[in-house]
DSSP file (Angstrom, degrees, kcal/mol; ACC not computed):
  #  RESIDUE AA STRUCTURE BP1 BP2  ACC     N-H-->O    O-->H-N    N-H-->O    O-->H-N    TCO  KAPPA ALPHA  PHI   PSI    X-CA   Y-CA   Z-CA
    1    1 A A     >        0   0    0      0, 0.0     4,-1.7     0, 0.0     5,-0.1   0.000 360.0 360.0 360.0 -36.6  155.6   71.9   88.4
    2    2 A A  H  >  +     0   0    0      2,-0.2     4,-1.9     1,-0.2     5,-0.1   0.918 360.0  48.3 -74.9 -35.0  155.3   70.0   91.7
    3    3 A L  H  > S+     0   0    0      2,-0.2     4,-2.4     1,-0.2     5,-0.2   0.899 110.7  50.7 -64.3 -40.0  156.8   73.0   93.6
    4    4 A R  H  > S+     0   0    0      1,-0.2     4,-2.7     2,-0.2     5,-0.2   0.930 110.1  51.2 -61.6 -45.0  154.5   75.5   91.8
    5    5 A R  H  X S+     0   0    0     -4,-1.7     4,-2.4     1,-0.2    -1,-0.2   0.868 111.0  47.0 -62.5 -40.3  151.6   73.3   92.7
    6    6 A R  H  X S+     0   0    0     -4,-1.9     4,-2.1     2,-0.2    -1,-0.2   0.898 111.7  50.7 -70.8 -36.7  152.7   73.2   96.4
    7    7 A V  H  X S+     0   0    0     -4,-2.4     4,-2.0     1,-0.2    -2,-0.2   0.941 114.8  43.3 -70.2 -42.5  153.2   77.0   96.5
    8    8 A L  H  X S+     0   0    0     -4,-2.7     4,-2.4     2,-0.2    -2,-0.2   0.870 113.6  50.9 -64.6 -35.8  149.7   77.6   95.0
    9    9 A D  H  X S+     0   0    0     -4,-2.4     4,-2.9    -5,-0.2    -1,-0.2   0.935 112.1  47.4 -62.7 -47.6  148.1   75.0   97.3
   10   10 A A  H  X S+     0   0    0     -4,-2.1     4,-1.1     2,-0.2    -2,-0.2   0.863 113.3  48.8 -61.7 -40.6  149.7   76.6  100.4
   11   11 A T  H  X S+     0   0    0     -4,-2.0     4,-1.2     2,-0.2    -1,-0.2   0.889 111.4  49.7 -66.3 -45.9  148.6   80.1   99.2
   12   12 A R  H  < S+     0   0    0     -4,-2.4     3,-0.3     1,-0.2    -2,-0.2   0.899 110.9  48.9 -62.2 -42.1  145.2   78.9   98.6
   13   13 A E  H  < S+     0   0    0     -4,-2.9    -1,-0.2     1,-0.2    -2,-0.2   0.760 118.9  36.9 -66.4 -28.2  145.0   77.4  101.9
   14   14 A R  H >< S+     0   0    0     -4,-1.1     3,-2.8    -3,-0.2    -1,-0.2   0.416  79.3 115.7-100.0  -6.1  146.3   80.4  103.8
   15   15 A H  T 3<  +     0   0    0     -4,-1.2     5,-0.2    -3,-0.3    -1,-0.1   0.639  68.5  61.5 -42.3 -28.9  144.6   83.1  101.7
   16   16 A A  T 3  S+     0   0    0     -4,-0.2    72,-0.4    -3,-0.2    -1,-0.3   0.416  76.0 109.3 -91.0   2.5  142.4   84.3  104.6
   17   17 A E  S X  S-     0   0    0     -3,-2.8     3,-1.6    70,-0.1    69,-0.1  -0.729  73.2-127.7 -76.3 114.2  145.4   85.4  106.7
   18   18 A P  T 3  S+     0   0    0      0, 0.0    71,-0.1     0, 0.0    -2,-0.1  -0.254  94.0  15.4 -53.9 148.5  145.6   89.2  106.8
   19   19 A G  T 3  S+     0   0    0     69,-0.5    70,-0.1     1,-0.2    -3,-0.1   0.610  83.2 172.1  63.8  17.5  149.0   90.2  105.8
   20   20 A L    <   -     0   0    0     -3,-1.6     2,-0.3    68,-0.2    -1,-0.2  -0.314  13.0-164.4 -62.8 136.3  150.0   87.0  104.3
   21   21 A T     >  -     0   0    0      1,-0.1     4,-1.8    -2,-0.0     5,-0.2  -0.839  35.9-118.6-123.5 162.5  153.4   87.3  102.5
   22   22 A A  H  > S+     0   0    0     -2,-0.3     4,-2.6     1,-0.2     5,-0.3   0.881 115.2  59.0 -62.5 -37.5  155.4   85.3  100.0
   23   23 A A  H  > S+     0   0    0      1,-0.2     4,-2.2     2,-0.2    -1,-0.2   0.922 105.4  46.3 -62.5 -43.9  158.1   85.0  102.7
   24   24 A S  H  > S+     0   0    0      2,-0.2     4,-2.4     1,-0.2    -1,-0.2   0.876 113.0  48.1 -69.4 -36.6  155.8   83.3  105.2
   25   25 A V  H  X S+     0   0    0     -4,-1.8     4,-1.2     2,-0.2    -2,-0.2   0.941 114.5  47.0 -66.7 -42.4  154.4   80.9  102.6
   26   26 A A  H  X>S+     0   0    0     -4,-2.6     5,-2.4     1,-0.2     4,-1.1   0.898 111.8  51.8 -64.9 -40.3  158.0   80.1  101.5
   27   27 A R  H ><5S+     0   0    0     -4,-2.2     3,-0.6    -5,-0.3    -1,-0.2   0.925 108.7  50.2 -65.0 -45.1  159.0   79.7  105.1
   28   28 A G  H 3<5S+     0   0    0     -4,-2.4    -1,-0.2     1,-0.2    -2,-0.2   0.763 114.0  45.7 -63.8 -22.9  156.1   77.2  105.7
   29   29 A L  H 3<5S-     0   0    0     -4,-1.2    -1,-0.2    -3,-0.3    -2,-0.2   0.486 113.4-118.3 -97.8  -8.7  157.2   75.2  102.6
   30   30 A G  T <<5S+     0   0    0     -4,-1.1     2,-0.2    -3,-0.6    -3,-0.2   0.810  75.3 115.9  75.2  27.0  160.8   75.2  103.6
   31   31 A I      < -     0   0    0     -5,-2.4    -1,-0.3    -6,-0.1     2,-0.2  -0.763  69.8 -95.5-120.0 166.5  161.9   77.0  100.5
   32   32 A S     >  -     0   0    0     -2,-0.2     4,-1.8     1,-0.1     5,-0.1  -0.534  29.9-120.3 -77.8 152.8  163.5   80.5   99.9
   33   33 A E  H  > S+     0   0    0      1,-0.2     4,-2.1     2,-0.2     5,-0.2   0.815 115.0  56.8 -56.8 -39.6  161.4   83.4   99.0
   34   34 A R  H  > S+     0   0    0      2,-0.2     4,-3.1     1,-0.2    -1,-0.2   0.888 104.7  50.8 -57.6 -45.2  163.3   83.6   95.8
   35   35 A S  H  > S+     0   0    0      1,-0.2     4,-2.6     2,-0.2     5,-0.3   0.870 106.2  56.3 -64.0 -35.5  162.5   80.1   94.9
   36   36 A L  H  X S+     0   0    0     -4,-1.8     4,-2.0     2,-0.2    -2,-0.2   0.971 114.2  38.2 -58.6 -50.4  158.8   80.8   95.6
   37   37 A H  H  X S+     0   0    0     -4,-2.1     4,-3.1     1,-0.2     5,-0.3   0.940 115.0  55.8 -70.3 -43.2  158.8   83.8   93.0
   38   38 A R  H  X S+     0   0    0     -4,-3.1     4,-1.7     1,-0.2    -1,-0.2   0.893 107.9  45.2 -56.1 -43.4  161.0   81.9   90.7
   39   39 A C  H  X S+     0   0    0     -4,-2.6     4,-0.7     2,-0.2    -1,-0.2   0.922 115.1  49.5 -66.7 -43.0  158.7   78.8   90.4
   40   40 A L  H >< S+     0   0    0     -4,-2.0    12,-1.3    -5,-0.3     3,-0.9   0.951 111.0  49.7 -61.1 -47.8  155.6   81.2   90.0
   41   41 A A  H 3< S+     0   0    0     -4,-3.1    -1,-0.2     1,-0.2    -2,-0.2   0.836 101.1  66.1 -58.9 -35.4  157.4   83.2   87.2
   42   42 A G  H 3< S-     0   0    0     -4,-1.7    -1,-0.2    -5,-0.3    -2,-0.2   0.696  84.2-168.7 -71.7 -14.4  158.3   80.2   85.4
   43   43 A G    <<  -     0   0    0     -3,-0.9     7,-0.3    -4,-0.7     2,-0.2  -0.120  13.5-107.8  66.7-159.4  154.9   79.1   84.4
   44   44 A G        -     0   0    0      5,-0.4     7,-0.1     2,-0.3     0, 0.0  -0.699  32.7 -80.8-143.7-163.3  154.1   75.7   83.0
   45   45 A E  S    S+     0   0    0     -2,-0.2     2,-0.3     5,-0.1     5,-0.1   0.675 102.6  56.7 -85.4 -18.9  153.1   74.1   79.9
   46   46 A S  S >  S-     0   0    0      1,-0.1     3,-0.8     4,-0.0    -2,-0.3  -0.732  88.9-111.5-115.3 167.1  149.4   74.7   79.8
   47   47 A V  G >  S+     0   0    0      1,-0.3     3,-1.6    -2,-0.3    -1,-0.1   0.820 118.2  63.0 -68.4 -29.2  147.5   78.1   80.0
   48   48 A A  G 3  S+     0   0    0      1,-0.3    -1,-0.3    -5,-0.0    -5,-0.0   0.888 106.4  44.1 -54.8 -42.5  146.3   77.0   83.6
   49   49 A E  G <  S+     0   0    0     -3,-0.8    -5,-0.4    -6,-0.0    -1,-0.3   0.060  86.6 144.5 -95.0  22.2  150.0   77.0   84.7
   50   50 A S    <   -     0   0    0     -3,-1.6    -7,-0.2    -7,-0.3    -8,-0.1  -0.087  63.8 -74.8 -62.0 164.9  150.9   80.4   82.9
   51   51 A S        +     0   0    0     -9,-0.2     2,-0.3    -7,-0.1   -10,-0.2  -0.252  64.7 160.7 -54.0 137.8  153.4   82.7   84.6
   52   52 A T        -     0   0    0    -12,-1.3     2,-0.3   -15,-0.2    -9,-0.1  -0.857  32.3-119.3-149.1-177.2  152.0   84.6   87.6
   53   53 A T     >  -     0   0    0     -2,-0.3     4,-2.8     1,-0.1     3,-0.4  -0.933  30.1-111.7-128.9 156.4  153.2   86.5   90.8
   54   54 A F  H  > S+     0   0    0     -2,-0.3     4,-3.3     1,-0.2     5,-0.2   0.922 117.9  52.1 -52.6 -43.8  152.4   85.7   94.4
   55   55 A A  H  > S+     0   0    0      2,-0.2     4,-2.0     1,-0.2    -1,-0.2   0.829 110.1  47.2 -66.3 -28.9  150.3   88.9   94.7
   56   56 A V  H  > S+     0   0    0     -3,-0.4     4,-2.8     2,-0.2    -2,-0.2   0.937 114.8  46.1 -75.4 -47.2  148.1   88.0   91.6
   57   57 A A  H  X S+     0   0    0     -4,-2.8     4,-2.4     2,-0.2     5,-0.2   0.965 113.9  49.3 -61.7 -48.9  147.6   84.4   92.8
   58   58 A L  H  X S+     0   0    0     -4,-3.3     4,-2.1    -5,-0.3     5,-0.2   0.966 111.6  48.4 -56.3 -48.7  146.8   85.5   96.4
   59   59 A A  H  X S+     0   0    0     -4,-2.0     4,-2.7    -5,-0.2     5,-0.2   0.894 111.0  53.1 -62.2 -35.1  144.3   88.2   95.1
   60   60 A G  H  X S+     0   0    0     -4,-2.8     4,-2.5     1,-0.2    -1,-0.2   0.952 109.4  45.7 -57.6 -50.0  142.7   85.5   92.9
   61   61 A F  H  X S+     0   0    0     -4,-2.4     4,-1.6     2,-0.2    -1,-0.2   0.825 115.0  48.2 -65.5 -34.5  142.2   83.1   95.7
   62   62 A R  H  X S+     0   0    0     -4,-2.1     4,-2.7    -5,-0.2    -2,-0.2   0.942 113.6  47.2 -74.9 -46.5  140.7   85.9   98.0
   63   63 A M  H  X S+     0   0    0     -4,-2.7     4,-3.0    -5,-0.2    -2,-0.2   0.883 110.8  51.2 -66.1 -35.8  138.4   87.2   95.3
   64   64 A A  H  X S+     0   0    0     -4,-2.5     4,-1.9    -5,-0.2    -1,-0.2   0.935 111.6  46.8 -65.4 -39.2  137.2   83.7   94.4
   65   65 A A  H  X S+     0   0    0     -4,-1.6     4,-2.2     2,-0.2     3,-0.3   0.969 114.4  50.1 -64.8 -51.7  136.4   83.0   98.2
   66   66 A A  H  X S+     0   0    0     -4,-2.7     4,-2.5     1,-0.2     5,-0.3   0.916 107.9  51.4 -47.6 -54.1  134.6   86.5   98.3
   67   67 A R  H  X S+     0   0    0     -4,-3.0     4,-1.5     1,-0.2    -1,-0.2   0.854 109.9  50.0 -52.8 -42.9  132.6   85.8   95.3
   68   68 A R  H  X S+     0   0    0     -4,-1.9     4,-0.8    -3,-0.3    -1,-0.2   0.870 113.1  46.8 -61.5 -42.0  131.4   82.4   96.9
   69   69 A M  H  < S+     0   0    0     -4,-2.2     3,-0.4    -3,-0.2     6,-0.4   0.895 111.1  49.9 -73.9 -37.1  130.5   84.1  100.0
   70   70 A L  H  < S+     0   0    0     -4,-2.5    -1,-0.2     1,-0.2    -2,-0.2   0.808 112.2  49.1 -66.9 -27.7  128.6   87.0   98.3
   71   71 A A  H  < S+     0   0    0     -4,-1.5     2,-0.6    -5,-0.3    -1,-0.2   0.672  96.3  82.7 -85.8 -14.2  126.7   84.6   96.3
   72   72 A D    ><  -     0   0    0     -4,-0.8     3,-1.8    -3,-0.4     4,-0.1  -0.780  66.4-152.3 -97.9 121.1  125.7   82.4   99.2
   73   73 A A  G >  S+     0   0    0     -2,-0.6     3,-2.0     1,-0.3     4,-0.2   0.785  92.0  73.9 -61.4 -26.8  122.6   83.6  101.3
   74   74 A R  G 3  S+     0   0    0      1,-0.3     3,-0.5     2,-0.1    -1,-0.3   0.807  96.6  49.6 -58.9 -26.6  124.1   81.8  104.4
   75   75 A F  G X  S+     0   0    0     -3,-1.8     3,-1.5    -6,-0.4    -1,-0.3   0.261  79.0 101.1 -98.8  13.1  126.6   84.7  104.6
   76   76 A D  T <  S+     0   0    0     -3,-2.0    -1,-0.2     1,-0.3    -2,-0.1   0.734  72.0  65.5 -63.9 -20.8  124.0   87.5  104.4
   77   77 A R  T 3  S+     0   0    0     -3,-0.5     2,-0.3    -4,-0.2    -1,-0.3   0.673  90.9  81.8 -73.7 -21.6  124.2   87.9  108.2
   78   78 A L  S <  S-     0   0    0     -3,-1.5     2,-0.0     1,-0.1    -3,-0.0  -0.646  81.0-128.5 -90.9 140.0  127.8   89.2  107.6
   79   79 A G     >  -     0   0    0     -2,-0.3     4,-1.3     1,-0.1     5,-0.1  -0.283  29.7-102.2 -71.7 174.0  128.5   92.8  106.6
   80   80 A I  H  > S+     0   0    0      2,-0.2     4,-2.6     1,-0.2     3,-0.3   0.918 123.4  52.1 -56.2 -53.4  130.7   93.6  103.6
   81   81 A A  H  > S+     0   0    0      1,-0.2     4,-2.1     2,-0.2    -1,-0.2   0.828 106.3  53.6 -55.1 -36.0  133.6   94.5  105.8
   82   82 A Q  H  > S+     0   0    0      2,-0.2     4,-1.9     1,-0.2    -1,-0.2   0.808 109.0  49.5 -73.4 -32.0  133.3   91.2  107.7
   83   83 A I  H  X S+     0   0    0     -4,-1.3     4,-1.2    -3,-0.3    -2,-0.2   0.925 109.2  50.7 -70.6 -41.7  133.5   89.2  104.4
   84   84 A G  H  <>S+     0   0    0     -4,-2.6     5,-2.7     1,-0.2     3,-0.5   0.923 111.2  49.6 -63.3 -38.6  136.5   91.2  103.3
   85   85 A Y  H ><5S+     0   0    0     -4,-2.1     3,-0.9     1,-0.2    -1,-0.2   0.876 108.1  53.7 -61.7 -36.6  138.1   90.4  106.7
   86   86 A R  H 3<5S+     0   0    0     -4,-1.9    -1,-0.2     1,-0.3    -2,-0.2   0.682 107.9  49.8 -69.0 -20.2  137.3   86.7  106.3
   87   87 A V  T 3<5S-     0   0    0     -4,-1.2    -1,-0.3    -3,-0.5    -2,-0.2   0.289 130.7 -91.6-104.1   8.0  139.0   86.5  102.9
   88   88 A G  T < 5S+     0   0    0     -3,-0.9     2,-0.7   -72,-0.4   -69,-0.5   0.581  90.4 117.4 106.4   5.8  142.2   88.2  104.3
   89   89 A L      < -     0   0    0     -5,-2.7    -1,-0.2    -6,-0.2    -2,-0.2  -0.919  38.1-174.4-117.8 109.1  141.6   92.0  103.7
   90   90 A A        +     0   0    0     -2,-0.7     2,-0.6    -5,-0.1    -5,-0.2   0.662  66.1  71.8 -81.1 -18.0  141.4   93.9  106.9
   91   91 A D     >  -     0   0    0      1,-0.2     4,-2.0    -7,-0.1     3,-0.2  -0.861  67.3-153.7-108.4 127.3  140.4   97.2  105.3
   92   92 A A  H  > S+     0   0    0     -2,-0.6     4,-1.7     1,-0.2    -1,-0.2   0.854  94.9  51.2 -64.6 -38.4  136.8   97.5  103.9
   93   93 A S  H  > S+     0   0    0      2,-0.2     4,-1.8     1,-0.2    -1,-0.2   0.758 110.2  50.6 -80.5 -24.4  137.5  100.1  101.3
   94   94 A H  H  > S+     0   0    0     -3,-0.2     4,-2.7     2,-0.2    -1,-0.2   0.852 109.2  53.3 -73.9 -34.2  140.5   98.0   99.9
   95   95 A F  H  X S+     0   0    0     -4,-2.0     4,-2.4     2,-0.2    -2,-0.2   0.909 109.2  48.7 -67.4 -40.8  138.0   95.0   99.8
   96   96 A V  H  X S+     0   0    0     -4,-1.7     4,-2.2     2,-0.2    -1,-0.2   0.901 113.1  45.8 -58.3 -47.5  135.6   97.1   97.8
   97   97 A R  H  X S+     0   0    0     -4,-1.8     4,-2.8     1,-0.2     5,-0.3   0.946 111.9  53.3 -63.8 -46.0  138.3   98.2   95.3
   98   98 A Q  H  X S+     0   0    0     -4,-2.7     4,-3.1     1,-0.2     5,-0.4   0.907 109.6  48.0 -52.1 -48.6  139.6   94.6   95.0
   99   99 A C  H  X S+     0   0    0     -4,-2.4     4,-3.5     1,-0.2     6,-0.8   0.921 110.6  49.7 -66.8 -41.3  136.3   93.4   94.2
  100  100 A R  H  X S+     0   0    0     -4,-2.2     4,-1.0     4,-0.2    -1,-0.2   0.930 116.7  41.7 -60.2 -44.6  135.6   96.1   91.5
  101  101 A A  H  < S+     0   0    0     -4,-2.8    -2,-0.2     1,-0.2    -1,-0.2   0.892 127.0  30.5 -75.7 -31.9  139.0   95.5   89.8
  102  102 A H  H  < S+     0   0    0     -4,-3.1    -3,-0.2    -5,-0.3    -2,-0.2   0.777 133.5  27.2-104.0 -20.9  138.9   91.7   90.0
  103  103 A L  H  < S-     0   0    0     -4,-3.5    -3,-0.2    -5,-0.4    -2,-0.2   0.341  98.4-120.2-119.4   6.1  135.1   90.9   89.8
  104  104 A G  S  < S+     0   0    0     -4,-1.0     2,-0.3    -5,-0.4    -4,-0.2   0.309  82.8  54.1  83.6  -8.5  133.8   93.8   88.0
  105  105 A S  S    S-     0   0    0     -6,-0.8    -2,-0.2    -9,-0.0    -3,-0.1  -0.969  86.7 -91.4-154.6 159.5  131.4   95.1   90.7
  106  106 A T     >  -     0   0    0     -2,-0.3     4,-2.3     1,-0.1     5,-0.2  -0.352  41.1-109.7 -73.2 163.4  131.3   96.1   94.2
  107  107 A P  H  > S+     0   0    0      0, 0.0     4,-2.3     0, 0.0     5,-0.2   0.935 121.0  55.6 -54.6 -46.2  130.5   93.5   96.9
  108  108 A G  H  > S+     0   0    0      1,-0.2     4,-2.2     2,-0.2     5,-0.2   0.933 109.7  45.0 -53.8 -55.2  127.2   95.2   97.5
  109  109 A E  H  > S+     0   0    0      1,-0.2     4,-1.7     2,-0.2    -1,-0.2   0.894 111.6  53.2 -53.1 -41.9  126.2   94.8   93.7
  110  110 A L  H  < S+     0   0    0     -4,-2.3     4,-0.4     1,-0.2    -2,-0.2   0.866 110.4  46.9 -68.5 -34.7  127.4   91.2   93.6
  111  111 A R  H >< S+     0   0    0     -4,-2.3     3,-0.5    -5,-0.2    -1,-0.2   0.836 112.9  48.0 -74.4 -32.1  125.2   90.4   96.6
  112  112 A R  H 3< S+     0   0    0     -4,-2.2    -2,-0.2     1,-0.2    -1,-0.2   0.736 106.4  58.1 -80.6 -19.4  122.1   92.1   95.2
  113  113 A R  T 3<        0   0    0     -4,-1.7    -1,-0.2     1,-0.2    -2,-0.2   0.637 360.0 360.0 -82.4  -7.3  122.5   90.5   91.8
  114  114 A R    <         0   0    0     -3,-0.5    -1,-0.2    -4,-0.4    -2,-0.1   0.531 360.0 360.0 -62.5 360.0  122.3   86.9   93.3
């Protein structure tokens, strides 16, 4: 459970790095990539600690950050592609697809609904 928390915390802290990989997070924590995947797949005792994958966790952290930025008028000066880049997605069309899949709307729709 402690290792799982460390992995998730490190992933959350580094989510904005484009091209972030499980291998680089594992390296930063001094564990093997296999150990990283194993601890995430193992889950925990509560629903909040259910089994996940690195990719799912990373996408979740990125989309949570994107949701916050799109809901905040202070980020209106940034274009959609710039917000995508700030959350770690270098390709604007990929960012739009990720928002639609994870948040149910495009970034533009989320910003207009605020």
